[in-house]
PDB file of N, H, CA, C and O in Angstrom:
ATOM      1  N   MET A   1       4.723   1.120  16.335  1.00  0.00           N
ATOM      2  CA  MET A   1       5.205   1.936  15.237  1.00  0.00           C
ATOM      3  C   MET A   1       5.484   1.010  14.050  1.00  0.00           C
ATOM      4  O   MET A   1       6.238   0.046  14.179  1.00  0.00           O
ATOM      5  N   GLY A   2       4.888   1.297  12.913  1.00  0.00           N
ATOM      6  H   GLY A   2       4.275   2.080  12.808  1.00  0.00           H
ATOM      7  CA  GLY A   2       5.059   0.475  11.718  1.00  0.00           C
ATOM      8  C   GLY A   2       6.254   0.889  10.899  1.00  0.00           C
ATOM      9  O   GLY A   2       6.873   1.925  11.142  1.00  0.00           O
ATOM     10  N   LEU A   3       6.565   0.064   9.927  1.00  0.00           N
ATOM     11  H   LEU A   3       6.062  -0.777   9.730  1.00  0.00           H
ATOM     12  CA  LEU A   3       7.652   0.375   9.006  1.00  0.00           C
ATOM     13  C   LEU A   3       7.249   1.511   8.077  1.00  0.00           C
ATOM     14  O   LEU A   3       6.087   1.624   7.688  1.00  0.00           O
ATOM     15  N   LYS A   4       8.210   2.344   7.728  1.00  0.00           N
ATOM     16  H   LYS A   4       9.154   2.252   8.044  1.00  0.00           H
ATOM     17  CA  LYS A   4       7.946   3.431   6.792  1.00  0.00           C
ATOM     18  C   LYS A   4       8.844   3.243   5.579  1.00  0.00           C
ATOM     19  O   LYS A   4      10.051   3.040   5.717  1.00  0.00           O
ATOM     20  N   PHE A   5       8.263   3.309   4.411  1.00  0.00           N
ATOM     21  H   PHE A   5       7.283   3.474   4.300  1.00  0.00           H
ATOM     22  CA  PHE A   5       9.030   3.196   3.181  1.00  0.00           C
ATOM     23  C   PHE A   5       8.307   3.966   2.088  1.00  0.00           C
ATOM     24  O   PHE A   5       7.116   4.253   2.209  1.00  0.00           O
ATOM     25  N   ASN A   6       9.023   4.300   1.025  1.00  0.00           N
ATOM     26  H   ASN A   6       9.990   4.067   0.927  1.00  0.00           H
ATOM     27  CA  ASN A   6       8.399   5.087  -0.042  1.00  0.00           C
ATOM     28  C   ASN A   6       8.516   4.443  -1.417  1.00  0.00           C
ATOM     29  O   ASN A   6       7.984   4.972  -2.393  1.00  0.00           O
ATOM     30  N   THR A   7       9.214   3.294  -1.509  1.00  0.00           N
ATOM     31  H   THR A   7       9.646   2.864  -0.716  1.00  0.00           H
ATOM     32  CA  THR A   7       9.389   2.629  -2.793  1.00  0.00           C
ATOM     33  C   THR A   7       9.104   1.144  -2.658  1.00  0.00           C
ATOM     34  O   THR A   7       9.501   0.511  -1.680  1.00  0.00           O
ATOM     35  N   VAL A   8       8.411   0.592  -3.653  1.00  0.00           N
ATOM     36  H   VAL A   8       8.089   1.107  -4.447  1.00  0.00           H
ATOM     37  CA  VAL A   8       8.159  -0.839  -3.711  1.00  0.00           C
ATOM     38  C   VAL A   8       8.975  -1.403  -4.865  1.00  0.00           C
ATOM     39  O   VAL A   8       8.881  -0.924  -5.995  1.00  0.00           O
ATOM     40  N   LEU A   9       9.781  -2.433  -4.573  1.00  0.00           N
ATOM     41  H   LEU A   9       9.858  -2.822  -3.655  1.00  0.00           H
ATOM     42  CA  LEU A   9      10.603  -3.074  -5.583  1.00  0.00           C
ATOM     43  C   LEU A   9       9.927  -4.362  -6.041  1.00  0.00           C
ATOM     44  O   LEU A   9       9.646  -5.248  -5.233  1.00  0.00           O
ATOM     45  N   PHE A  10       9.671  -4.455  -7.329  1.00  0.00           N
ATOM     46  H   PHE A  10       9.898  -3.735  -7.984  1.00  0.00           H
ATOM     47  CA  PHE A  10       9.118  -5.668  -7.932  1.00  0.00           C
ATOM     48  C   PHE A  10      10.269  -6.397  -8.601  1.00  0.00           C
ATOM     49  O   PHE A  10      10.860  -5.887  -9.552  1.00  0.00           O
ATOM     50  N   ASP A  11      10.592  -7.586  -8.112  1.00  0.00           N
ATOM     51  H   ASP A  11      10.112  -8.001  -7.339  1.00  0.00           H
ATOM     52  CA  ASP A  11      11.772  -8.310  -8.578  1.00  0.00           C
ATOM     53  C   ASP A  11      11.368  -9.610  -9.271  1.00  0.00           C
ATOM     54  O   ASP A  11      10.596 -10.402  -8.731  1.00  0.00           O
ATOM     55  N   ASN A  12      11.904  -9.816 -10.477  1.00  0.00           N
ATOM     56  H   ASN A  12      12.531  -9.173 -10.915  1.00  0.00           H
ATOM     57  CA  ASN A  12      11.687 -11.043 -11.240  1.00  0.00           C
ATOM     58  C   ASN A  12      10.207 -11.376 -11.429  1.00  0.00           C
ATOM     59  O   ASN A  12       9.782 -12.503 -11.176  1.00  0.00           O
ATOM     60  N   MET A  13       9.441 -10.409 -11.865  1.00  0.00           N
ATOM     61  H   MET A  13       9.787  -9.494 -12.070  1.00  0.00           H
ATOM     62  CA  MET A  13       8.008 -10.612 -12.076  1.00  0.00           C
ATOM     63  C   MET A  13       7.687 -10.604 -13.562  1.00  0.00           C
ATOM     64  O   MET A  13       8.362  -9.953 -14.360  1.00  0.00           O
ATOM     65  N   SER A  14       6.647 -11.340 -13.915  1.00  0.00           N
ATOM     66  H   SER A  14       6.099 -11.870 -13.267  1.00  0.00           H
ATOM     67  CA  SER A  14       6.172 -11.306 -15.299  1.00  0.00           C
ATOM     68  C   SER A  14       5.580  -9.924 -15.565  1.00  0.00           C
ATOM     69  O   SER A  14       5.218  -9.205 -14.634  1.00  0.00           O
ATOM     70  N   VAL A  15       5.485  -9.564 -16.826  1.00  0.00           N
ATOM     71  H   VAL A  15       5.778 -10.148 -17.583  1.00  0.00           H
ATOM     72  CA  VAL A  15       4.910  -8.260 -17.191  1.00  0.00           C
ATOM     73  C   VAL A  15       3.475  -8.156 -16.672  1.00  0.00           C
ATOM     74  O   VAL A  15       3.067  -7.103 -16.184  1.00  0.00           O
ATOM     75  N   LYS A  16       2.723  -9.227 -16.774  1.00  0.00           N
ATOM     76  H   LYS A  16       3.055 -10.083 -17.171  1.00  0.00           H
ATOM     77  CA  LYS A  16       1.324  -9.236 -16.309  1.00  0.00           C
ATOM     78  C   LYS A  16       1.246  -8.961 -14.799  1.00  0.00           C
ATOM     79  O   LYS A  16       0.459  -8.123 -14.357  1.00  0.00           O
ATOM     80  N   ASN A  17       2.062  -9.667 -14.016  1.00  0.00           N
ATOM     81  H   ASN A  17       2.701 -10.347 -14.375  1.00  0.00           H
ATOM     82  CA  ASN A  17       2.045  -9.469 -12.564  1.00  0.00           C
ATOM     83  C   ASN A  17       2.614  -8.103 -12.177  1.00  0.00           C
ATOM     84  O   ASN A  17       2.129  -7.463 -11.244  1.00  0.00           O
ATOM     85  N   LEU A  18       3.637  -7.668 -12.894  1.00  0.00           N
ATOM     86  H   LEU A  18       4.031  -8.188 -13.652  1.00  0.00           H
ATOM     87  CA  LEU A  18       4.215  -6.347 -12.635  1.00  0.00           C
ATOM     88  C   LEU A  18       3.181  -5.256 -12.864  1.00  0.00           C
ATOM     89  O   LEU A  18       3.057  -4.330 -12.062  1.00  0.00           O
ATOM     90  N   LYS A  19       2.448  -5.367 -13.948  1.00  0.00           N
ATOM     91  H   LYS A  19       2.548  -6.119 -14.599  1.00  0.00           H
ATOM     92  CA  LYS A  19       1.415  -4.372 -14.261  1.00  0.00           C
ATOM     93  C   LYS A  19       0.360  -4.312 -13.149  1.00  0.00           C
ATOM     94  O   LYS A  19      -0.074  -3.227 -12.761  1.00  0.00           O
ATOM     95  N   ALA A  20      -0.049  -5.479 -12.640  1.00  0.00           N
ATOM     96  H   ALA A  20       0.304  -6.360 -12.956  1.00  0.00           H
ATOM     97  CA  ALA A  20      -1.040  -5.529 -11.558  1.00  0.00           C
ATOM     98  C   ALA A  20      -0.470  -4.933 -10.270  1.00  0.00           C
ATOM     99  O   ALA A  20      -1.160  -4.199  -9.562  1.00  0.00           O
ATOM    100  N   GLY A  21       0.790  -5.250  -9.969  1.00  0.00           N
ATOM    101  H   GLY A  21       1.351  -5.846 -10.544  1.00  0.00           H
ATOM    102  CA  GLY A  21       1.421  -4.723  -8.765  1.00  0.00           C
ATOM    103  C   GLY A  21       1.584  -3.219  -8.812  1.00  0.00           C
ATOM    104  O   GLY A  21       1.344  -2.529  -7.821  1.00  0.00           O
ATOM    105  N   VAL A  22       1.995  -2.710  -9.967  1.00  0.00           N
ATOM    106  H   VAL A  22       2.190  -3.271 -10.772  1.00  0.00           H
ATOM    107  CA  VAL A  22       2.155  -1.264 -10.132  1.00  0.00           C
ATOM    108  C   VAL A  22       0.811  -0.566  -9.958  1.00  0.00           C
ATOM    109  O   VAL A  22       0.725   0.492  -9.335  1.00  0.00           O
ATOM    110  N   LYS A  23      -0.222  -1.163 -10.507  1.00  0.00           N
ATOM    111  H   LYS A  23      -0.152  -2.023 -11.013  1.00  0.00           H
ATOM    112  CA  LYS A  23      -1.563  -0.580 -10.392  1.00  0.00           C
ATOM    113  C   LYS A  23      -1.974  -0.436  -8.924  1.00  0.00           C
ATOM    114  O   LYS A  23      -2.569   0.571  -8.542  1.00  0.00           O
ATOM    115  N   MET A  24      -1.661  -1.430  -8.112  1.00  0.00           N
ATOM    116  H   MET A  24      -1.177  -2.249  -8.422  1.00  0.00           H
ATOM    117  CA  MET A  24      -2.018  -1.390  -6.688  1.00  0.00           C
ATOM    118  C   MET A  24      -1.149  -0.422  -5.891  1.00  0.00           C
ATOM    119  O   MET A  24      -1.651   0.281  -5.013  1.00  0.00           O
ATOM    120  N   ALA A  25       0.144  -0.380  -6.186  1.00  0.00           N
ATOM    121  H   ALA A  25       0.552  -0.951  -6.899  1.00  0.00           H
ATOM    122  CA  ALA A  25       1.087   0.368  -5.348  1.00  0.00           C
ATOM    123  C   ALA A  25       1.298   1.809  -5.769  1.00  0.00           C
ATOM    124  O   ALA A  25       1.628   2.649  -4.931  1.00  0.00           O
ATOM    125  N   LYS A  26       1.115   2.122  -7.057  1.00  0.00           N
ATOM    126  H   LYS A  26       0.847   1.440  -7.737  1.00  0.00           H
ATOM    127  CA  LYS A  26       1.511   3.421  -7.593  1.00  0.00           C
ATOM    128  C   LYS A  26       0.821   4.609  -6.915  1.00  0.00           C
ATOM    129  O   LYS A  26       1.393   5.697  -6.847  1.00  0.00           O
ATOM    130  N   LYS A  27      -0.375   4.413  -6.424  1.00  0.00           N
ATOM    131  H   LYS A  27      -0.839   3.529  -6.478  1.00  0.00           H
ATOM    132  CA  LYS A  27      -1.102   5.509  -5.780  1.00  0.00           C
ATOM    133  C   LYS A  27      -0.391   5.977  -4.499  1.00  0.00           C
ATOM    134  O   LYS A  27      -0.477   7.146  -4.122  1.00  0.00           O
ATOM    135  N   TYR A  28       0.303   5.057  -3.846  1.00  0.00           N
ATOM    136  H   TYR A  28       0.373   4.107  -4.152  1.00  0.00           H
ATOM    137  CA  TYR A  28       0.897   5.358  -2.547  1.00  0.00           C
ATOM    138  C   TYR A  28       2.434   5.379  -2.533  1.00  0.00           C
ATOM    139  O   TYR A  28       3.040   6.021  -1.675  1.00  0.00           O
ATOM    140  N   TYR A  29       3.057   4.676  -3.485  1.00  0.00           N
ATOM    141  H   TYR A  29       2.565   4.155  -4.182  1.00  0.00           H
ATOM    142  CA  TYR A  29       4.507   4.497  -3.454  1.00  0.00           C
ATOM    143  C   TYR A  29       5.119   4.672  -4.835  1.00  0.00           C
ATOM    144  O   TYR A  29       4.446   4.520  -5.855  1.00  0.00           O
ATOM    145  N   GLU A  30       6.409   4.994  -4.849  1.00  0.00           N
ATOM    146  H   GLU A  30       6.956   5.117  -4.020  1.00  0.00           H
ATOM    147  CA  GLU A  30       7.158   4.928  -6.097  1.00  0.00           C
ATOM    148  C   GLU A  30       7.438   3.452  -6.350  1.00  0.00           C
ATOM    149  O   GLU A  30       7.517   2.661  -5.410  1.00  0.00           O
ATOM    150  N   THR A  31       7.588   3.085  -7.617  1.00  0.00           N
ATOM    151  H   THR A  31       7.524   3.727  -8.380  1.00  0.00           H
ATOM    152  CA  THR A  31       7.776   1.678  -7.944  1.00  0.00           C
ATOM    153  C   THR A  31       9.041   1.471  -8.766  1.00  0.00           C
ATOM    154  O   THR A  31       9.453   2.338  -9.537  1.00  0.00           O
ATOM    155  N   GLU A  32       9.646   0.302  -8.584  1.00  0.00           N
ATOM    156  H   GLU A  32       9.312  -0.402  -7.957  1.00  0.00           H
ATOM    157  CA  GLU A  32      10.853  -0.050  -9.334  1.00  0.00           C
ATOM    158  C   GLU A  32      10.771  -1.515  -9.741  1.00  0.00           C
ATOM    159  O   GLU A  32      10.357  -2.372  -8.960  1.00  0.00           O
ATOM    160  N   ALA A  33      11.172  -1.783 -10.974  1.00  0.00           N
ATOM    161  H   ALA A  33      11.508  -1.087 -11.608  1.00  0.00           H
ATOM    162  CA  ALA A  33      11.232  -3.150 -11.475  1.00  0.00           C
ATOM    163  C   ALA A  33      12.688  -3.557 -11.605  1.00  0.00           C
ATOM    164  O   ALA A  33      13.530  -2.758 -12.015  1.00  0.00           O
ATOM    165  N   SER A  34      12.980  -4.796 -11.258  1.00  0.00           N
ATOM    166  H   SER A  34      12.296  -5.445 -10.926  1.00  0.00           H
ATOM    167  CA  SER A  34      14.340  -5.305 -11.306  1.00  0.00           C
ATOM    168  C   SER A  34      14.291  -6.804 -11.548  1.00  0.00           C
ATOM    169  O   SER A  34      13.264  -7.446 -11.331  1.00  0.00           O
ATOM    170  N   GLY A  35      15.394  -7.347 -11.992  1.00  0.00           N
ATOM    171  H   GLY A  35      16.229  -6.825 -12.169  1.00  0.00           H
ATOM    172  CA  GLY A  35      15.512  -8.794 -12.136  1.00  0.00           C
ATOM    173  C   GLY A  35      15.081  -9.298 -13.488  1.00  0.00           C
ATOM    174  O   GLY A  35      13.926  -9.135 -13.881  1.00  0.00           O
ATOM    175  N   ASN A  36      15.998  -9.908 -14.201  1.00  0.00           N
ATOM    176  H   ASN A  36      16.936 -10.040 -13.882  1.00  0.00           H
ATOM    177  CA  ASN A  36      15.722 -10.518 -15.504  1.00  0.00           C
ATOM    178  C   ASN A  36      15.230  -9.502 -16.531  1.00  0.00           C
ATOM    179  O   ASN A  36      14.437  -9.839 -17.410  1.00  0.00           O
ATOM    180  N   ILE A  37      15.694  -8.272 -16.422  1.00  0.00           N
ATOM    181  H   ILE A  37      16.338  -7.999 -15.707  1.00  0.00           H
ATOM    182  CA  ILE A  37      15.342  -7.221 -17.376  1.00  0.00           C
ATOM    183  C   ILE A  37      16.580  -6.934 -18.214  1.00  0.00           C
ATOM    184  O   ILE A  37      17.680  -6.796 -17.680  1.00  0.00           O
ATOM    185  N   ASN A  38      16.396  -6.845 -19.522  1.00  0.00           N
ATOM    186  H   ASN A  38      15.502  -6.957 -19.955  1.00  0.00           H
ATOM    187  CA  ASN A  38      17.517  -6.531 -20.400  1.00  0.00           C
ATOM    188  C   ASN A  38      17.063  -5.492 -21.424  1.00  0.00           C
ATOM    189  O   ASN A  38      15.922  -5.033 -21.388  1.00  0.00           O
ATOM    190  N   LEU A  39      17.956  -5.130 -22.324  1.00  0.00           N
ATOM    191  H   LEU A  39      18.883  -5.503 -22.353  1.00  0.00           H
ATOM    192  CA  LEU A  39      17.627  -4.079 -23.291  1.00  0.00           C
ATOM    193  C   LEU A  39      16.520  -4.498 -24.257  1.00  0.00           C
ATOM    194  O   LEU A  39      15.873  -3.641 -24.859  1.00  0.00           O
ATOM    195  N   LYS A  40      16.294  -5.800 -24.411  1.00  0.00           N
ATOM    196  H   LYS A  40      16.819  -6.496 -23.922  1.00  0.00           H
ATOM    197  CA  LYS A  40      15.211  -6.272 -25.285  1.00  0.00           C
ATOM    198  C   LYS A  40      13.848  -6.201 -24.602  1.00  0.00           C
ATOM    199  O   LYS A  40      12.827  -6.047 -25.273  1.00  0.00           O
ATOM    200  N   THR A  41      13.823  -6.312 -23.273  1.00  0.00           N
ATOM    201  H   THR A  41      14.652  -6.437 -22.728  1.00  0.00           H
ATOM    202  CA  THR A  41      12.551  -6.346 -22.548  1.00  0.00           C
ATOM    203  C   THR A  41      12.191  -5.043 -21.847  1.00  0.00           C
ATOM    204  O   THR A  41      11.088  -4.910 -21.318  1.00  0.00           O
ATOM    205  N   VAL A  42      13.108  -4.083 -21.838  1.00  0.00           N
ATOM    206  H   VAL A  42      14.005  -4.192 -22.269  1.00  0.00           H
ATOM    207  CA  VAL A  42      12.897  -2.865 -21.056  1.00  0.00           C
ATOM    208  C   VAL A  42      11.679  -2.070 -21.539  1.00  0.00           C
ATOM    209  O   VAL A  42      10.989  -1.452 -20.727  1.00  0.00           O
ATOM    210  N   LYS A  43      11.410  -2.077 -22.831  1.00  0.00           N
ATOM    211  H   LYS A  43      11.971  -2.579 -23.490  1.00  0.00           H
ATOM    212  CA  LYS A  43      10.272  -1.304 -23.338  1.00  0.00           C
ATOM    213  C   LYS A  43       8.940  -1.854 -22.809  1.00  0.00           C
ATOM    214  O   LYS A  43       8.057  -1.084 -22.433  1.00  0.00           O
ATOM    215  N   SER A  44       8.798  -3.175 -22.781  1.00  0.00           N
ATOM    216  H   SER A  44       9.515  -3.801 -23.087  1.00  0.00           H
ATOM    217  CA  SER A  44       7.555  -3.760 -22.265  1.00  0.00           C
ATOM    218  C   SER A  44       7.424  -3.529 -20.767  1.00  0.00           C
ATOM    219  O   SER A  44       6.313  -3.375 -20.260  1.00  0.00           O
ATOM    220  N   ILE A  45       8.547  -3.501 -20.052  1.00  0.00           N
ATOM    221  H   ILE A  45       9.450  -3.626 -20.464  1.00  0.00           H
ATOM    222  CA  ILE A  45       8.525  -3.204 -18.620  1.00  0.00           C
ATOM    223  C   ILE A  45       8.117  -1.743 -18.400  1.00  0.00           C
ATOM    224  O   ILE A  45       7.328  -1.451 -17.501  1.00  0.00           O
ATOM    225  N   ALA A  46       8.641  -0.839 -19.203  1.00  0.00           N
ATOM    226  H   ALA A  46       9.282  -1.076 -19.933  1.00  0.00           H
ATOM    227  CA  ALA A  46       8.308   0.582 -19.078  1.00  0.00           C
ATOM    228  C   ALA A  46       6.827   0.832 -19.302  1.00  0.00           C
ATOM    229  O   ALA A  46       6.248   1.718 -18.673  1.00  0.00           O
ATOM    230  N   LYS A  47       6.211   0.073 -20.179  1.00  0.00           N
ATOM    231  H   LYS A  47       6.681  -0.646 -20.690  1.00  0.00           H
ATOM    232  CA  LYS A  47       4.781   0.251 -20.475  1.00  0.00           C
ATOM    233  C   LYS A  47       3.884  -0.123 -19.302  1.00  0.00           C
ATOM    234  O   LYS A  47       2.696   0.198 -19.325  1.00  0.00           O
ATOM    235  N   THR A  48       4.410  -0.789 -18.278  1.00  0.00           N
ATOM    236  H   THR A  48       5.375  -1.049 -18.259  1.00  0.00           H
ATOM    237  CA  THR A  48       3.599  -1.149 -17.110  1.00  0.00           C
ATOM    238  C   THR A  48       3.326   0.057 -16.217  1.00  0.00           C
ATOM    239  O   THR A  48       2.436   0.008 -15.367  1.00  0.00           O
ATOM    240  N   GLY A  49       4.089   1.149 -16.404  1.00  0.00           N
ATOM    241  H   GLY A  49       4.812   1.188 -17.094  1.00  0.00           H
ATOM    242  CA  GLY A  49       3.898   2.341 -15.587  1.00  0.00           C
ATOM    243  C   GLY A  49       4.840   2.441 -14.417  1.00  0.00           C
ATOM    244  O   GLY A  49       4.725   3.368 -13.614  1.00  0.00           O
ATOM    245  N   VAL A  50       5.767   1.518 -14.294  1.00  0.00           N
ATOM    246  H   VAL A  50       5.861   0.766 -14.946  1.00  0.00           H
ATOM    247  CA  VAL A  50       6.732   1.524 -13.199  1.00  0.00           C
ATOM    248  C   VAL A  50       7.574   2.807 -13.264  1.00  0.00           C
ATOM    249  O   VAL A  50       7.857   3.312 -14.350  1.00  0.00           O
ATOM    250  N   ASP A  51       7.969   3.329 -12.099  1.00  0.00           N
ATOM    251  H   ASP A  51       7.739   2.919 -11.217  1.00  0.00           H
ATOM    252  CA  ASP A  51       8.732   4.573 -12.050  1.00  0.00           C
ATOM    253  C   ASP A  51      10.206   4.401 -12.401  1.00  0.00           C
ATOM    254  O   ASP A  51      10.800   5.257 -13.057  1.00  0.00           O
ATOM    255  N   ARG A  52      10.790   3.293 -11.964  1.00  0.00           N
ATOM    256  H   ARG A  52      10.308   2.597 -11.431  1.00  0.00           H
ATOM    257  CA  ARG A  52      12.217   3.046 -12.195  1.00  0.00           C
ATOM    258  C   ARG A  52      12.419   1.621 -12.697  1.00  0.00           C
ATOM    259  O   ARG A  52      11.655   0.711 -12.377  1.00  0.00           O
ATOM    260  N   ILE A  53      13.473   1.458 -13.494  1.00  0.00           N
ATOM    261  H   ILE A  53      14.094   2.198 -13.754  1.00  0.00           H
ATOM    262  CA  ILE A  53      13.823   0.130 -14.007  1.00  0.00           C
ATOM    263  C   ILE A  53      15.319  -0.074 -13.804  1.00  0.00           C
ATOM    264  O   ILE A  53      16.125   0.773 -14.188  1.00  0.00           O
ATOM    265  N   SER A  54      15.684  -1.201 -13.200  1.00  0.00           N
ATOM    266  H   SER A  54      15.029  -1.890 -12.889  1.00  0.00           H
ATOM    267  CA  SER A  54      17.093  -1.556 -13.034  1.00  0.00           C
ATOM    268  C   SER A  54      17.438  -2.637 -14.041  1.00  0.00           C
ATOM    269  O   SER A  54      16.778  -3.674 -14.109  1.00  0.00           O
ATOM    270  N   ILE A  55      18.489  -2.381 -14.830  1.00  0.00           N
ATOM    271  H   ILE A  55      19.025  -1.539 -14.775  1.00  0.00           H
ATOM    272  CA  ILE A  55      18.937  -3.359 -15.828  1.00  0.00           C
ATOM    273  C   ILE A  55      20.365  -3.757 -15.463  1.00  0.00           C
ATOM    274  O   ILE A  55      21.324  -3.075 -15.823  1.00  0.00           O
ATOM    275  N   GLY A  56      20.490  -4.860 -14.751  1.00  0.00           N
ATOM    276  H   GLY A  56      19.711  -5.414 -14.459  1.00  0.00           H
ATOM    277  CA  GLY A  56      21.802  -5.309 -14.297  1.00  0.00           C
ATOM    278  C   GLY A  56      22.730  -5.711 -15.420  1.00  0.00           C
ATOM    279  O   GLY A  56      23.949  -5.631 -15.266  1.00  0.00           O
ATOM    280  N   SER A  57      22.186  -6.143 -16.553  1.00  0.00           N
ATOM    281  H   SER A  57      21.196  -6.208 -16.678  1.00  0.00           H
ATOM    282  CA  SER A  57      23.042  -6.593 -17.654  1.00  0.00           C
ATOM    283  C   SER A  57      23.919  -5.469 -18.200  1.00  0.00           C
ATOM    284  O   SER A  57      24.915  -5.734 -18.872  1.00  0.00           O
ATOM    285  N   ILE A  58      23.562  -4.227 -17.919  1.00  0.00           N
ATOM    286  H   ILE A  58      22.752  -4.011 -17.373  1.00  0.00           H
ATOM    287  CA  ILE A  58      24.381  -3.100 -18.363  1.00  0.00           C
ATOM    288  C   ILE A  58      25.729  -3.102 -17.633  1.00  0.00           C
ATOM    289  O   ILE A  58      26.747  -2.738 -18.222  1.00  0.00           O
ATOM    290  N   THR A  59      25.746  -3.504 -16.368  1.00  0.00           N
ATOM    291  H   THR A  59      24.919  -3.799 -15.890  1.00  0.00           H
ATOM    292  CA  THR A  59      26.974  -3.440 -15.583  1.00  0.00           C
ATOM    293  C   THR A  59      27.608  -4.801 -15.287  1.00  0.00           C
ATOM    294  O   THR A  59      28.749  -4.842 -14.826  1.00  0.00           O
ATOM    295  N   HIS A  60      26.925  -5.898 -15.528  1.00  0.00           N
ATOM    296  H   HIS A  60      25.999  -5.865 -15.902  1.00  0.00           H
ATOM    297  CA  HIS A  60      27.456  -7.223 -15.176  1.00  0.00           C
ATOM    298  C   HIS A  60      28.769  -7.559 -15.871  1.00  0.00           C
ATOM    299  O   HIS A  60      29.649  -8.165 -15.260  1.00  0.00           O
ATOM    300  N   SER A  61      28.914  -7.184 -17.118  1.00  0.00           N
ATOM    301  H   SER A  61      28.199  -6.692 -17.615  1.00  0.00           H
ATOM    302  CA  SER A  61      30.081  -7.601 -17.896  1.00  0.00           C
ATOM    303  C   SER A  61      30.998  -6.437 -18.270  1.00  0.00           C
ATOM    304  O   SER A  61      31.782  -6.549 -19.213  1.00  0.00           O
ATOM    305  N   VAL A  62      30.913  -5.366 -17.569  1.00  0.00           N
ATOM    306  H   VAL A  62      30.276  -5.276 -16.803  1.00  0.00           H
ATOM    307  CA  VAL A  62      31.729  -4.198 -17.883  1.00  0.00           C
ATOM    308  C   VAL A  62      33.161  -4.440 -17.430  1.00  0.00           C
ATOM    309  O   VAL A  62      33.406  -4.898 -16.314  1.00  0.00           O
ATOM    310  N   SER A  63      34.092  -4.128 -18.303  1.00  0.00           N
ATOM    311  H   SER A  63      33.893  -3.755 -19.209  1.00  0.00           H
ATOM    312  CA  SER A  63      35.509  -4.246 -17.951  1.00  0.00           C
ATOM    313  C   SER A  63      35.950  -3.007 -17.176  1.00  0.00           C
ATOM    314  O   SER A  63      35.458  -1.903 -17.409  1.00  0.00           O
ATOM    315  N   ALA A  64      36.876  -3.210 -16.260  1.00  0.00           N
ATOM    316  H   ALA A  64      37.276  -4.107 -16.071  1.00  0.00           H
ATOM    317  CA  ALA A  64      37.400  -2.100 -15.473  1.00  0.00           C
ATOM    318  C   ALA A  64      38.341  -1.253 -16.328  1.00  0.00           C
ATOM    319  O   ALA A  64      38.989  -1.759 -17.244  1.00  0.00           O
ATOM    320  N   VAL A  65      38.405   0.021 -16.021  1.00  0.00           N
ATOM    321  H   VAL A  65      37.879   0.433 -15.277  1.00  0.00           H
ATOM    322  CA  VAL A  65      39.307   0.946 -16.691  1.00  0.00           C
ATOM    323  C   VAL A  65      40.285   1.485 -15.656  1.00  0.00           C
ATOM    324  O   VAL A  65      39.880   1.940 -14.586  1.00  0.00           O
ATOM    325  N   ASP A  66      41.563   1.432 -15.974  1.00  0.00           N
ATOM    326  H   ASP A  66      41.892   1.062 -16.843  1.00  0.00           H
ATOM    327  CA  ASP A  66      42.581   1.965 -15.079  1.00  0.00           C
ATOM    328  C   ASP A  66      42.734   3.439 -15.381  1.00  0.00           C
ATOM    329  O   ASP A  66      43.239   3.801 -16.444  1.00  0.00           O
ATOM    330  N   LEU A  67      42.312   4.292 -14.476  1.00  0.00           N
ATOM    331  H   LEU A  67      41.902   3.998 -13.612  1.00  0.00           H
ATOM    332  CA  LEU A  67      42.292   5.735 -14.707  1.00  0.00           C
ATOM    333  C   LEU A  67      43.080   6.431 -13.602  1.00  0.00           C
ATOM    334  O   LEU A  67      42.927   6.132 -12.418  1.00  0.00           O
ATOM    335  N   LYS A  68      43.927   7.368 -14.026  1.00  0.00           N
ATOM    336  H   LYS A  68      44.052   7.610 -14.988  1.00  0.00           H
ATOM    337  CA  LYS A  68      44.714   8.124 -13.056  1.00  0.00           C
ATOM    338  C   LYS A  68      44.562   9.602 -13.362  1.00  0.00           C
ATOM    339  O   LYS A  68      44.678  10.025 -14.512  1.00  0.00           O
ATOM    340  N   LEU A  69      44.304  10.381 -12.326  1.00  0.00           N
ATOM    341  H   LEU A  69      44.210  10.037 -11.391  1.00  0.00           H
ATOM    342  CA  LEU A  69      44.153  11.822 -12.488  1.00  0.00           C
ATOM    343  C   LEU A  69      45.167  12.530 -11.605  1.00  0.00           C
ATOM    344  O   LEU A  69      45.178  12.368 -10.384  1.00  0.00           O
ATOM    345  N   GLU A  70      46.010  13.313 -12.245  1.00  0.00           N
ATOM    346  H   GLU A  70      46.001  13.445 -13.236  1.00  0.00           H
ATOM    347  CA  GLU A  70      47.000  14.071 -11.477  1.00  0.00           C
ATOM    348  C   GLU A  70      46.755  15.563 -11.682  1.00  0.00           C
ATOM    349  O   GLU A  70      46.469  16.021 -12.789  1.00  0.00           O
ATOM    350  N   ILE A  71      46.875  16.296 -10.597  1.00  0.00           N
ATOM    351  H   ILE A  71      47.108  15.924  -9.698  1.00  0.00           H
ATOM    352  CA  ILE A  71      46.705  17.755 -10.691  1.00  0.00           C
ATOM    353  C   ILE A  71      47.998  18.431 -10.316  1.00  0.00           C
ATOM    354  O   ILE A  71      48.078  19.660 -10.327  1.00  0.00           O
TER     355      ILE A  71
END
């Protein structure tokens, strides 16, 4: 029995390699790009055809908020 999965994660890849990987995998799997992606590079990553993009810089430096909810 083989492994079953539905998403391929491309991590820390150049745009050129990401585009080639998406081309190979997209027919069979959903694709996600991650690693070294920021708000300046996200548009070029999106143009590769990848289904999802993770941008860690959005959450890396977020300050915590002290929130209390009373009913």
